[in-house]
N, CA and C atoms as an extended XYZ file, in Angstrom:
405
Properties=species:S:1:pos:R:3:atomname:S:1:resname:S:1:resid:I:1 pbc="F F F"
N         0.853       -1.253        0.040 N   MET     1
C         0.077       -0.099       -0.029 CA  MET     1
C         0.908        1.285       -0.026 C   MET     1
N         1.850        1.266        0.831 N   ILE     2
C         2.742        2.482        0.938 CA  ILE     2
C         3.650        2.663       -0.425 C   ILE     2
N         3.892        1.511       -0.974 N   GLY     3
C         4.504        1.524       -2.328 CA  GLY     3
C         3.636        2.161       -3.389 C   GLY     3
N         2.420        1.932       -3.353 N   GLU     4
C         1.505        2.453       -4.358 CA  GLU     4
C         1.493        4.007       -4.117 C   GLU     4
N         1.284        4.378       -2.894 N   VAL     5
C         1.128        5.887       -2.689 CA  VAL     5
C         2.482        6.605       -3.079 C   VAL     5
N         3.664        5.980       -2.741 N   LEU     6
C         4.987        6.561       -3.287 CA  LEU     6
C         4.989        6.713       -4.733 C   LEU     6
N         4.581        5.496       -5.437 N   LYS     7
C         4.595        5.601       -6.824 CA  LYS     7
C         3.726        6.733       -7.412 C   LYS     7
N         2.527        6.919       -6.915 N   ILE     8
C         1.521        7.868       -7.321 CA  ILE     8
C         2.137        9.299       -6.989 C   ILE     8
N         2.677        9.467       -5.749 N   GLN     9
C         3.320       10.747       -5.412 CA  GLN     9
C         4.493       11.070       -6.557 C   GLN     9
N         5.328       10.091       -6.757 N   LYS    10
C         6.387       10.199       -7.860 CA  LYS    10
C         5.922       10.717       -9.266 C   LYS    10
N         4.746        9.867       -9.679 N   GLU    11
C         4.169       10.275      -10.886 CA  GLU    11
C         3.481       11.538      -11.017 C   GLU    11
N         2.924       12.000       -9.877 N   LEU    12
C         2.426       13.345       -9.681 CA  LEU    12
C         3.427       14.448       -9.716 C   LEU    12
N         4.515       14.268       -9.104 N   LYS    13
C         5.591       15.080       -9.069 CA  LYS    13
C         6.259       15.297      -10.455 C   LYS    13
N         6.332       14.202      -11.124 N   LYS    14
C         6.900       14.208      -12.602 CA  LYS    14
C         5.973       14.909      -13.483 C   LYS    14
N         4.689       14.734      -13.291 N   ALA    15
C         3.629       15.458      -14.114 CA  ALA    15
C         3.660       16.935      -13.786 C   ALA    15
N         3.836       17.289      -12.541 N   ASP    16
C         3.714       18.641      -12.097 CA  ASP    16
C         5.092       19.338      -12.875 C   ASP    16
N         6.293       18.720      -12.806 N   GLU    17
C         7.568       19.238      -13.299 CA  GLU    17
C         7.274       19.373      -14.876 C   GLU    17
N         6.722       18.486      -15.551 N   LYS    18
C         6.399       18.488      -16.944 CA  LYS    18
C         5.560       19.806      -17.331 C   LYS    18
N         4.495       19.932      -16.517 N   LEU    19
C         3.554       21.044      -16.632 CA  LEU    19
C         4.406       22.485      -16.566 C   LEU    19
N         5.295       22.503      -15.485 N   LYS    20
C         5.971       23.693      -15.217 CA  LYS    20
C         6.983       23.988      -16.307 C   LYS    20
N         7.547       23.057      -16.795 N   ASN    21
C         8.550       23.200      -18.004 CA  ASN    21
C         7.729       23.574      -19.209 C   ASN    21
N         6.624       23.162      -19.295 N   GLU    22
C         5.697       23.483      -20.462 CA  GLU    22
C         5.285       24.897      -20.470 C   GLU    22
N         4.893       25.350      -19.118 N   ILE    23
C         4.374       26.752      -19.013 CA  ILE    23
C         5.737       27.638      -19.281 C   ILE    23
N         6.859       27.396      -18.815 N   PHE    24
C         8.068       28.111      -18.970 CA  PHE    24
C         8.362       28.266      -20.366 C   PHE    24
N         8.235       27.166      -21.211 N   SER    25
C         8.410       27.130      -22.576 CA  SER    25
C         7.443       28.018      -23.410 C   SER    25
N         6.225       27.931      -22.859 N   ILE    26
C         5.275       28.926      -23.524 CA  ILE    26
C         5.472       30.285      -23.291 C   ILE    26
N         5.969       30.615      -22.119 N   ILE    27
C         6.312       32.049      -21.622 CA  ILE    27
C         7.388       32.543      -22.567 C   ILE    27
N         8.405       31.557      -22.825 N   GLN    28
C         9.441       32.053      -23.668 CA  GLN    28
C         9.075       32.184      -25.135 C   GLN    28
N         8.208       31.239      -25.726 N   GLN    29
C         7.766       31.313      -27.012 CA  GLN    29
C         6.943       32.719      -27.232 C   GLN    29
N         6.001       32.925      -26.357 N   VAL    30
C         5.185       34.136      -26.478 CA  VAL    30
C         6.097       35.390      -26.443 C   VAL    30
N         7.190       35.441      -25.598 N   ALA    31
C         7.895       36.601      -25.571 CA  ALA    31
C         8.788       36.740      -26.914 C   ALA    31
N         9.333       35.677      -27.352 N   LYS    32
C         9.897       35.700      -28.644 CA  LYS    32
C         8.977       36.108      -29.839 C   LYS    32
N         7.767       35.984      -29.795 N   SER    33
C         6.807       36.150      -30.893 CA  SER    33
C         6.684       37.714      -31.083 C   SER    33
N         7.046       38.534      -30.156 N   GLN    34
C         6.885       39.888      -30.312 CA  GLN    34
C         7.478       40.536      -31.562 C   GLN    34
N         6.682       41.318      -32.141 N   LYS    35
C         7.246       41.981      -33.286 CA  LYS    35
C         7.830       43.351      -32.757 C   LYS    35
N         8.984       43.463      -32.504 N   LEU    36
C         9.592       44.787      -31.970 CA  LEU    36
C        10.701       45.124      -32.852 C   LEU    36
N        10.790       46.386      -33.164 N   ASP    37
C        11.902       46.926      -33.983 CA  ASP    37
C        13.194       47.193      -33.221 C   ASP    37
N        13.915       45.867      -33.078 N   ARG    38
C        15.034       45.964      -32.296 CA  ARG    38
C        16.315       46.316      -33.024 C   ARG    38
N        17.144       47.219      -32.365 N   ILE    39
C        18.350       47.638      -33.040 CA  ILE    39
C        19.499       46.880      -32.536 C   ILE    39
N        19.320       46.559      -31.182 N   ALA    40
C        20.562       45.806      -30.507 CA  ALA    40
C        19.680       44.979      -29.455 C   ALA    40
N        20.267       44.057      -28.738 N   PRO    41
C        19.644       43.318      -27.802 CA  PRO    41
C        18.678       43.935      -26.704 C   PRO    41
N        19.305       45.155      -26.353 N   HIS    42
C        18.752       46.030      -25.244 CA  HIS    42
C        18.165       47.386      -25.862 C   HIS    42
N        18.282       47.442      -27.207 N   ILE    43
C        17.663       48.650      -27.781 CA  ILE    43
C        16.741       48.527      -28.832 C   ILE    43
N        15.618       49.215      -28.790 N   PHE    44
C        14.526       48.907      -29.737 CA  PHE    44
C        13.698       50.268      -29.747 C   PHE    44
N        13.064       50.412      -30.892 N   VAL    45
C        12.152       51.611      -31.206 CA  VAL    45
C        10.688       51.369      -30.738 C   VAL    45
N        10.162       52.346      -30.132 N   ILE    46
C         8.709       52.377      -29.641 CA  ILE    46
C         8.164       53.528      -30.312 C   ILE    46
N         7.034       53.512      -31.022 N   LYS    47
C         6.348       54.868      -31.367 CA  LYS    47
C         5.884       55.525      -30.173 C   LYS    47
N         5.929       56.875      -30.206 N   LEU    48
C         5.453       57.599      -29.053 CA  LEU    48
C         3.827       57.409      -28.997 C   LEU    48
N         3.259       57.216      -30.052 N   SER    49
C         1.693       57.083      -30.053 CA  SER    49
C         1.270       55.642      -29.225 C   SER    49
N         2.183       54.787      -29.258 N   GLU    50
C         1.929       53.445      -28.486 CA  GLU    50
C         2.050       53.699      -27.043 C   GLU    50
N         2.843       54.759      -26.526 N   MET    51
C         3.075       55.130      -25.069 CA  MET    51
C         2.070       56.028      -24.639 C   MET    51
N         1.114       56.456      -25.360 N   ARG    52
C         0.162       57.405      -24.838 CA  ARG    52
C        -0.751       56.812      -23.895 C   ARG    52
N        -0.854       57.371      -22.582 N   ASN    53
C        -1.627       56.953      -21.523 CA  ASN    53
C        -1.228       55.617      -21.060 C   ASN    53
N        -0.051       55.080      -21.274 N   LYS    54
C         0.534       53.849      -20.673 CA  LYS    54
C         1.736       54.247      -19.870 C   LYS    54
N         2.526       53.083      -19.550 N   VAL    55
C         3.679       53.110      -18.702 CA  VAL    55
C         4.756       53.736      -19.644 C   VAL    55
N         5.557       54.667      -19.032 N   TRP    56
C         6.694       55.389      -19.735 CA  TRP    56
C         7.995       54.700      -19.422 C   TRP    56
N         8.073       53.322      -19.394 N   SER    57
C         9.215       52.703      -19.079 CA  SER    57
C         9.492       51.740      -20.314 C   SER    57
N        10.849       51.906      -20.917 N   ALA    58
C        11.103       51.145      -22.102 CA  ALA    58
C        10.987       49.512      -21.755 C   ALA    58
N        11.257       49.115      -20.607 N   GLU    59
C        11.377       47.718      -20.304 CA  GLU    59
C         9.757       47.283      -20.390 C   GLU    59
N         8.995       48.020      -20.104 N   TYR    60
C         7.535       47.496      -20.083 CA  TYR    60
C         7.117       46.989      -21.519 C   TYR    60
N         7.674       47.553      -22.645 N   TYR    61
C         7.310       47.272      -23.970 CA  TYR    61
C         8.217       46.050      -24.561 C   TYR    61
N         9.105       45.685      -23.750 N   ASP    62
C         9.885       44.507      -24.026 CA  ASP    62
C         9.279       43.251      -23.524 C   ASP    62
N         8.677       42.292      -24.288 N   TRP    63
C         8.075       41.218      -23.754 CA  TRP    63
C         9.049       40.221      -23.147 C   TRP    63
N        10.232       40.191      -23.642 N   GLU    64
C        11.418       39.382      -23.182 CA  GLU    64
C        11.650       39.719      -21.695 C   GLU    64
N        11.566       41.048      -21.480 N   HIS    65
C        11.907       41.497      -20.209 CA  HIS    65
C        10.700       41.119      -19.153 C   HIS    65
N         9.587       41.309      -19.699 N   SER    66
C         8.370       40.884      -18.899 CA  SER    66
C         8.435       39.368      -18.543 C   SER    66
N         8.845       38.475      -19.530 N   ALA    67
C         8.982       37.076      -19.220 CA  ALA    67
C         9.958       36.829      -18.244 C   ALA    67
N        11.014       37.567      -18.268 N   ARG    68
C        12.088       37.381      -17.172 CA  ARG    68
C        11.594       37.657      -15.709 C   ARG    68
N        10.803       38.766      -15.667 N   LEU    69
C        10.222       39.208      -14.332 CA  LEU    69
C         9.120       38.054      -14.042 C   LEU    69
N         8.405       37.691      -14.901 N   LEU    70
C         7.316       36.460      -14.635 CA  LEU    70
C         7.994       35.230      -14.152 C   LEU    70
N         8.923       34.842      -14.868 N   ILE    71
C         9.680       33.628      -14.685 CA  ILE    71
C        10.294       33.756      -13.065 C   ILE    71
N        10.969       34.850      -12.880 N   GLU    72
C        11.448       35.143      -11.610 CA  GLU    72
C        10.593       35.060      -10.451 C   GLU    72
N         9.244       35.412      -10.707 N   LYS    73
C         8.231       35.468       -9.654 CA  LYS    73
C         7.699       34.118       -9.382 C   LYS    73
N         7.561       33.195      -10.508 N   ILE    74
C         7.091       31.843      -10.283 CA  ILE    74
C         7.962       30.702      -10.300 C   ILE    74
N         9.208       31.037      -10.265 N   LYS    75
C        10.273       29.840      -10.436 CA  LYS    75
C        10.192       28.875       -9.212 C   LYS    75
N         9.820       29.336       -8.030 N   ASP    76
C         9.762       28.572       -6.874 CA  ASP    76
C         8.367       27.847       -6.755 C   ASP    76
N         7.406       28.010       -7.653 N   LYS    77
C         6.184       27.540       -7.395 CA  LYS    77
C         6.079       26.136       -8.043 C   LYS    77
N         5.036       25.380       -7.793 N   SER    78
C         4.866       24.102       -8.647 CA  SER    78
C         4.178       24.480       -9.822 C   SER    78
N         3.999       23.496      -10.772 N   GLY    79
C         3.446       23.666      -12.151 CA  GLY    79
C         2.124       24.295      -12.061 C   GLY    79
N         1.221       23.532      -11.113 N   LEU    80
C        -0.202       24.046      -10.979 CA  LEU    80
C        -0.213       25.396      -10.422 C   LEU    80
N         0.609       25.715       -9.504 N   GLU    81
C         0.552       27.136       -8.879 CA  GLU    81
C         0.931       28.189       -9.945 C   GLU    81
N         1.897       27.826      -10.716 N   CYS    82
C         2.328       28.775      -11.754 CA  CYS    82
C         1.141       29.069      -12.705 C   CYS    82
N         0.457       27.962      -13.117 N   PHE    83
C        -0.632       28.125      -13.951 CA  PHE    83
C        -1.742       28.991      -13.233 C   PHE    83
N        -1.991       28.754      -12.009 N   GLU    84
C        -3.132       29.522      -11.285 CA  GLU    84
C        -2.576       30.893      -11.120 C   GLU    84
N        -1.295       31.198      -10.730 N   TYR    85
C        -0.839       32.663      -10.698 CA  TYR    85
C        -1.165       33.369      -11.887 C   TYR    85
N        -0.626       32.842      -13.125 N   ILE    86
C        -0.733       33.660      -14.411 CA  ILE    86
C        -2.227       33.686      -14.769 C   ILE    86
N        -3.097       32.773      -14.805 N   THR    87
C        -4.450       32.735      -15.304 CA  THR    87
C        -5.342       33.253      -14.289 C   THR    87
N        -5.040       33.559      -13.082 N   LYS    88
C        -6.028       34.031      -12.145 CA  LYS    88
C        -5.472       35.133      -11.318 C   LYS    88
N        -4.539       34.977      -10.634 N   THR    89
C        -3.938       35.917       -9.694 CA  THR    89
C        -3.440       37.203      -10.468 C   THR    89
N        -2.683       37.025      -11.504 N   LEU    90
C        -2.066       38.031      -12.226 CA  LEU    90
C        -3.092       38.860      -12.994 C   LEU    90
N        -4.137       38.076      -13.429 N   LEU    91
C        -5.157       38.850      -14.187 CA  LEU    91
C        -6.094       39.873      -13.319 C   LEU    91
N        -6.021       39.651      -11.875 N   ASN    92
C        -6.736       40.454      -10.906 CA  ASN    92
C        -5.882       41.662      -10.628 C   ASN    92
N        -4.701       41.806      -11.254 N   THR    93
C        -3.808       42.917      -10.888 CA  THR    93
C        -3.891       44.176      -11.846 C   THR    93
N        -4.817       43.995      -12.770 N   LYS    94
C        -4.864       45.125      -13.897 CA  LYS    94
C        -5.131       46.554      -13.271 C   LYS    94
N        -4.343       47.465      -13.787 N   THR    95
C        -4.400       48.903      -13.134 CA  THR    95
C        -5.221       49.591      -14.125 C   THR    95
N        -5.458       50.924      -13.693 N   LYS    96
C        -6.202       51.862      -14.473 CA  LYS    96
C        -5.527       52.188      -15.862 C   LYS    96
N        -4.099       51.936      -15.918 N   MET    97
C        -3.476       52.239      -17.137 CA  MET    97
C        -3.561       51.021      -18.028 C   MET    97
N        -4.106       50.063      -17.619 N   GLY    98
C        -4.295       48.780      -18.453 CA  GLY    98
C        -3.215       47.855      -18.471 C   GLY    98
N        -2.119       47.933      -17.513 N   CYS    99
C        -1.147       47.018      -17.481 CA  CYS    99
C        -1.418       46.039      -16.133 C   CYS    99
N        -0.746       45.019      -16.225 N   TYR   100
C        -0.871       44.027      -15.118 CA  TYR   100
C         0.435       44.349      -14.242 C   TYR   100
N         0.322       43.941      -12.906 N   GLU   101
C         1.499       44.191      -12.088 CA  GLU   101
C         1.944       42.986      -11.350 C   GLU   101
N         3.208       42.797      -11.340 N   ILE   102
C         3.854       41.709      -10.387 CA  ILE   102
C         4.196       42.479       -9.165 C   ILE   102
N         3.722       41.896       -8.074 N   ILE   103
C         3.988       42.471       -6.840 CA  ILE   103
C         5.019       41.512       -5.974 C   ILE   103
N         5.984       42.485       -5.492 N   TYR   104
C         7.034       41.716       -4.731 CA  TYR   104
C         7.078       42.431       -3.320 C   TYR   104
N         7.093       41.528       -2.290 N   TYR   105
C         7.203       42.087       -0.874 CA  TYR   105
C         8.668       41.921       -0.318 C   TYR   105
N         9.118       42.815        0.360 N   THR   106
C        10.499       42.835        1.078 CA  THR   106
C        10.289       43.334        2.522 C   THR   106
N        11.149       42.958        3.313 N   SER   107
C        11.084       43.324        4.718 CA  SER   107
C        12.337       43.892        5.142 C   SER   107
N        12.349       44.870        5.924 N   CYS   108
C        13.601       45.562        6.496 CA  CYS   108
C        13.218       46.360        7.759 C   CYS   108
N        14.079       46.049        8.811 N   CYS   109
C        13.845       46.742       10.055 CA  CYS   109
C        12.451       46.669       10.555 C   CYS   109
N        11.733       45.591       10.370 N   GLY   110
C        10.306       45.402       10.986 CA  GLY   110
C         9.314       46.152        9.946 C   GLY   110
N         9.611       46.627        8.991 N   TRP   111
C         8.841       47.210        7.874 CA  TRP   111
C         8.594       46.362        6.807 C   TRP   111
N         7.448       46.120        6.259 N   ARG   112
C         7.240       45.525        4.955 CA  ARG   112
C         6.947       46.416        3.880 C   ARG   112
N         7.599       46.214        2.706 N   PHE   113
C         7.481       47.008        1.606 CA  PHE   113
C         6.935       46.273        0.516 C   PHE   113
N         6.124       46.961       -0.315 N   GLU   114
C         5.451       46.414       -1.551 CA  GLU   114
C         5.959       47.051       -2.808 C   GLU   114
N         6.524       46.220       -3.689 N   ASN   115
C         7.153       46.790       -4.883 CA  ASN   115
C         6.218       46.266       -6.088 C   ASN   115
N         5.884       47.064       -6.961 N   LYS   116
C         5.160       46.665       -8.076 CA  LYS   116
C         5.926       46.862       -9.281 C   LYS   116
N         5.901       45.922      -10.328 N   ARG   117
C         6.460       46.003      -11.547 CA  ARG   117
C         5.444       45.760      -12.582 C   ARG   117
N         5.296       46.729      -13.431 N   PRO   118
C         4.278       46.733      -14.439 CA  PRO   118
C         4.721       45.678      -15.622 C   PRO   118
N         3.776       44.874      -16.157 N   ILE   119
C         3.934       43.853      -17.048 CA  ILE   119
C         3.109       44.255      -18.298 C   ILE   119
N         3.441       44.006      -19.532 N   ASN   120
C         2.866       44.478      -20.601 CA  ASN   120
C         1.480       43.616      -20.866 C   ASN   120
N         0.338       44.321      -20.892 N   GLU   121
C        -0.972       43.727      -21.034 CA  GLU   121
C        -1.071       42.702      -22.314 C   GLU   121
N        -0.511       43.269      -23.327 N   GLU   122
C        -0.595       42.428      -24.491 CA  GLU   122
C         0.148       41.131      -24.465 C   GLU   122
N         1.171       41.218      -23.942 N   PHE   123
C         2.134       39.889      -23.526 CA  PHE   123
C         1.254       38.928      -22.635 C   PHE   123
N         0.681       39.418      -21.489 N   ILE   124
C        -0.152       38.632      -20.631 CA  ILE   124
C        -1.233       38.108      -21.310 C   ILE   124
N        -2.050       38.854      -22.007 N   ASP   125
C        -3.220       38.442      -22.670 CA  ASP   125
C        -2.903       37.349      -23.672 C   ASP   125
N        -1.869       37.416      -24.341 N   LYS   126
C        -1.510       36.397      -25.449 CA  LYS   126
C        -0.893       35.019      -24.651 C   LYS   126
N        -0.277       35.302      -23.611 N   LEU   127
C         0.211       34.218      -22.769 CA  LEU   127
C        -0.891       33.466      -22.143 C   LEU   127
N        -1.812       34.059      -21.572 N   VAL   128
C        -3.123       33.482      -21.073 CA  VAL   128
C        -3.841       32.709      -22.115 C   VAL   128
N        -3.981       33.238      -23.280 N   ALA   129
C        -4.552       32.506      -24.326 CA  ALA   129
C        -3.960       31.283      -24.759 C   ALA   129
N        -2.518       31.316      -24.872 N   GLU   130
C        -1.838       30.180      -25.040 CA  GLU   130
C        -1.843       29.140      -23.826 C   GLU   130
N        -1.934       29.616      -22.642 N   LEU   131
C        -2.009       28.659      -21.643 CA  LEU   131
C        -3.279       27.984      -21.295 C   LEU   131
N        -4.534       28.593      -21.877 N   THR   132
C        -5.649       27.894      -21.764 CA  THR   132
C        -5.811       26.631      -22.630 C   THR   132
N        -4.888       26.528      -23.522 N   THR   133
C        -4.775       25.257      -24.385 CA  THR   133
C        -4.296       24.110      -23.438 C   THR   133
N        -3.697       24.415      -22.379 N   LEU   134
C        -3.085       23.301      -21.537 CA  LEU   134
C        -4.196       22.757      -20.696 C   LEU   134
N        -5.316       23.599      -20.420 N   ALA   135
C        -6.447       23.036      -19.451 CA  ALA   135
C        -7.164       22.006      -19.956 C   ALA   135
């Protein structure tokens, strides 16, 4: 009986790792699918009209940067937790400017600080559409 439970736990862990790897792969694919006028790895052109009433940070418009932020946030979660975070939790962080936010908490000297990093809404919307095929 214990052997059967251990076998099921091992299979579950293997399936969860496979799901997590698939999610990370989809994140990378979506980030690379962006059509951005890149001059160099960290230099690209953005039309001023695209920035109107949006975030004025160049990193916000780079989907590969958004992918790095997202992966950093979810790297310690299980596959199912990664899926839930992207498809539910992250979608509930939409701001008035239309972007999503990844929230980090840090502590120092008894104080707790909340840091918010904007994530491009087009990137997240496309990512969620891709991830729903896994369900």
